[in-house]
N, C-alpha and C positions, 0 to 999 in steps of 0.2 A: 428550637423543634415546636411545629406545632401540635394542638392537644388532639385532633382526630388523624395521627397516625397510627397504621395499622401495620403489623408485619405482614406479608404474604409471600406465597411462591408465586411463580410465573405463571403456574398452570390456574391460579386461583382467578387470574385476571384476564387470562389471553388464550385461546384454544388453536390447534392444528387444525387446517384446513384441507381436505382430502376430498377433492372434486375433481370429476375428469370433464374434459371438452366434449359437448356434442360431437358427432360426426359429421364430415362437412362444413364445420364453423372455423371460418378464417379470422385467426386472433394474432397482435403481436406475440413472439417468441422471445423468451428471457431464457438465456443460459449463465451456469457460472461465471464465465469467461466475458458478461457483460457488467457482472457485480464489481463496483471498483473496491478494494481496499480500503477500510475506512468512513465510506462514504455513506450517506444517510439518504442521499436522493440518489433514484435511477439517472443516468445519462445516455445509454446506448442500448439498445435491440436490435431485434431483426423484425421486418416488415414483408409480407408475402413470399416467404420462405419456405420450403420443403421441410416439415421435422417430425421427428416422433415423440415429441412432448404432447403428453394427455392432460398434466395435471394444469388445472386451471386457478387462477386468483383475481380477485376484484381489487377496483382501486382504491387506496387505502390501507390496504393490507401490506405486511411485512415477509420480504424475501430474505430469508437467513439460509447462507452457505452451509450445511451440514457436513458437508464435506472439507478436511482442512480447514477446520474453524479458525486456527490460526493465522487465517490470510484477514479475518475481520471483516466479512462480507455479509453486509445486512442493509437493506434498502426499504421504501416505502414504494409502493407501487404506484403510479400515477397514473393509470389506465386498468381494464380489465384485459387480461392477455393467458397464454400457456406457460407454462415453464419447465425445466430440468425437473427430475426426481431428485436430485440432489439438490434441491432446494426446497426448505419446510417453509409452507405458506402459514404466516400468524395473522390471527384476527384479535382482537380485542371483544373482552366481554362487557356486559353492561356496565360495570363497574371501574371499568378505565377508561380514560378517554383515548381515542384512536389516534389523535395528534400527539399523544405523550407514549404510545407504544415503540416508534421508530428509533426515540433516545432510549428508552430504558434497553431495549434490545442492541444496539451497537454503542456496545458500554464496554469498557475494558473490563469490569469485573464480570459481565455474562459471557464474555469471549473466554475469561480463564475459568469458568467454570465450564465452556463448553468444551473447551482443550481437554482441560482434566477428566472429564466424562464420555470425550471421545473413543470408540474400539477401531482395531486395526493397525498394521504397522506402515504398509505402504499408502492406504489413501483412509486414512482413518476419518471415521463419521460417527456424529453424535446424532442420538435419536430424540424426540421430541420429549419423549419419557424421563428422560435425563434432565432434557434442558428447561421442562417445566419446575424443575424441583430448585432452580434459581431462587433462592429469597431475598428481599428486600423490603423498605417500608416506603409505605405508599398514602399519601395524604386524600382527603376528600375531593370531591369530583370536583368541584370548585377551585380548590387550590390547584389541581391538576392541570387544567384550561389556564390557569394564571402562568402555572410555570409551560405548558405548553407553547404558550403566547411568547414568553422570554426566548426558548430554544430556539422557535421559527424563526421569530428575528434575528436573532444571532447567526442563523443558518442563511438568513437575505443577503446579512454582513459577509460573513465566511464566502459565500458565492461571488460578491463583487471582488474582493480581496484577492480571490485564487482567477478570476478574470485578470487582474492586474498581472499578478504574475504569468499567468499565461501570454497576456500580450508583451512583456517583459522579453520573455524567452523566445517567441515568433520574432521581435524584433533582433534579436540577437542571429537567429536561424537565417532571418534573412540576408541579413550583412555576412553572412558564411556562405550562402551560396552566390552573393553576388561576388563574392571575393576571390572563390574558390571552384566554382563548380562549372563545366564545361571547359576549362581550359587544361592544356597538356602538363602537367608535371610529373617529376620523377617518382616511381611507383617501388614503395620498401615493403616489404611483409611485415607484420607487426613485430614479429621476433627480431628484427634490426631497430627497431624503433622505441624498445624499452630494455632496462637491463635484465628483465625475467618477468615470468609469469608466473607468481606464486599461489599455493593453493593454503588454503585456511585449514583451520583442524576442528574437529568435532568435539566438543566438550561437553560434559556433566553440567547443567547448568541449576542453581538456584532459582526458585521462585520471585519473580518481579525484575527490575534494572537495578544495578550495582549503587551502592551509596556514594557521596561525595567522597573522593579520594581512594573509591575502590577501585576493584577488578573487575572487567564484565567482557562479554564477547556479541559482536553485532549480531542483532538477526535480521532476517532478510527485509522485512520491512523499512530497515534504515537505510535501504536503498530505492525500495520502490517508487518513492514520488520524484524521481529522478534529480534529488539533492541530497546532501549526505546529512543524515540525520543521527548524532552521536545517540542521542536519550535513548533509541530503539535499541536496548541491549539487554541482555539478562546476567544476573551477578554469577561468579565463578570466584572460586577461592584463589588467594594469595599464591599457595603452593601450586597449581594446575596452569597457573597465567605460564605463558612464552613470550620471552621476549621477541624472539625470530618471527612472530606472528604478529607483533604490536603495530598496529597504526601509526602513519607518522604524515604530518603535515607535506602536503604536495602527492600523496598518493591517489591511482586512479583504480577504484574498487568495480567490480564486474560481476554482475548476478551471472554466476557461469548454468545455475541450475534454478528453475522456476516455473510459474507456469508460462503458456506460448506467448500470452501478452507482456509479460514483464519480464523473460529471460532476456539476458544481453543488456540488462538496462546498466547503464557507467556513471559514476558519480565521481567529484574531485573533492578532496578532503584538504578544504584551503586554512585549516586552522591549525592550532598547536592541539594534539590530542594526546594523551596518555592513559595507559591502563585498560586499554581496548584493544583486544584482538578481533581478527577477522575470522567466519568461520569456512566450514571445509566447502559452502555452496558459493562460495565466492572467490573468484580471482584477485591477486593484488599486482599492481603494476607500477614501475618508477619510467616514465619516457628518459629516452634520452635522445641527445639531438633535434628534439622534436619539441615545441611549446606545448607543456599538459594542456593548456588551455583550448588549444588548436585541436590537439589529439582529443580531448572531451568531446569537441563540438563534430568533428568528425565522426565519432562512434556514435552519436546521438543522431547523425542527420538520418534524412531518409536513404541515401545510397549506402550509408556506413551500416544501420539498424537492417537495412535487406540482405547486404552480405551476411552479417553476423546472425541474425535469425535464421537464413539459411542453412548454416551450419549445424541447427538444433536436431536433437534426435530423441525420438520419443514419440506416445500418443499423443495427438491434439489436446485428448480431453484432460492429461496429466500433465505432471511434471517434467517437462524434457530438459535435454542435456547438452552444453557445447563444449566437445572435446577441448584439451588444451592443444592437442596436435592439430585442429583445425584451426583454432584461434590463431595460431601462430602463423597462420599461412594469409591471413586476412590481410588485402592489396591496401596500404595506404598512402594517398599521393601527399607529395611532402614539398608545397613549395619553400620559397626561402624562406631562411626565418627571421628576416626583416619584415614579410608580410603576416607571419606569424604572429611576430610581437604587434603589430599594429592591430590585427585583428582580436589580439587577447588585449591591449590597453582598451578598446571601445568595448568588448565584453565586461571589463570591470567598470566601466563607466557605469552603463548598465545595472550591473549588478549592486552598485549603492543606492538604485531606489529598489531595486528587487528586496535588498536586505530591509529597508525601511518597511515595508508590505510587509515583507515575511515577519518581522517582530511583532506587526500589531496584530499579523492571523494567530501566531504563538500565542499573544497575551488573551487574546480574546477566546480561543479552544482550551486555555488554562483557566479561566475566568465561569465558562461555560461547564467545563469538565468539573470544578468546583461547587457551583452552584446543584448539578444536576446529581452530583455523589452526595452532598449534604442532604438533599429533599429524600434519597433515598436510604437512606444509612448506610452507606458503601464507605464511609470515612475517607482516606487518600488513596483510593485504588487507581 
């Protein structure tokens, strides 16, 4: 540890910005739905859209989603604009590098602090007063800039890896369209394509993920990326573990309740999993008479997602829910199994490349997380 480290609270080195947009000024608008969980860069926003938003932000400031902090929404603003009142705008003070601030905010330890200090049951929010009490170690400004250089270089590499993953997904999606869309196939309801649609269980959880060989229950974030991420779980006791709710190889997991942009996300459990349950916000399905990879790709297709998300109930600004009774009726085109298998074989060949890229991305994420946590004195959070 370098000698010029100082223990600080976030409020010592950053401040909340509360400014309103001048009347008649047209600016890009950012809502909570535009902030992607776990991402440090803003990729989506609205232009020339009617809005009631009045809170302004400036380029380089951090936009923190204060509602449902467990979604881990915090990005750096790439331009000046206006945003939702459920976004806290944060700017660095003179003793903190603005380029380092986004990585301090988009950090597991800070979000755990935010969740712990949120108030409200249905739509918990955290106030800046509580967020500002998050404490960490901070080096001098010169070391901060060096650390920011490393983290932004890693972020650029991370973006390249993710683009490669997107390309792999697009290739599989294009193959699905070419093989199966605009053709007349037998249509079956989803209830006839799976053994059952099982609902998970709500559990009392401990802090952090399970230990190796321990027991856990998935978080919604285990599905949010569109791929199954077993490490996104919370620890539970062995006594509370329910074998009938244990995730198994070959399962399809479906986010029945989430934000409007993430509800209906479906993932496939491709490998052996032990000691992990699925939560009450997730359905588990075991395909029958239909290839699991074909089923997964159909539920991820534009047509499938349109039908699935059309079943969602709830406010567009909050968590929405897809009832089991509705999902059971989802119409599923069923081509011959030989064609489904041909497609699954193609997807598997693409997945080999995707796996190599994902492994490199995971290693990069682990390395940068370790570097940041060591420099900020956050341990192995």
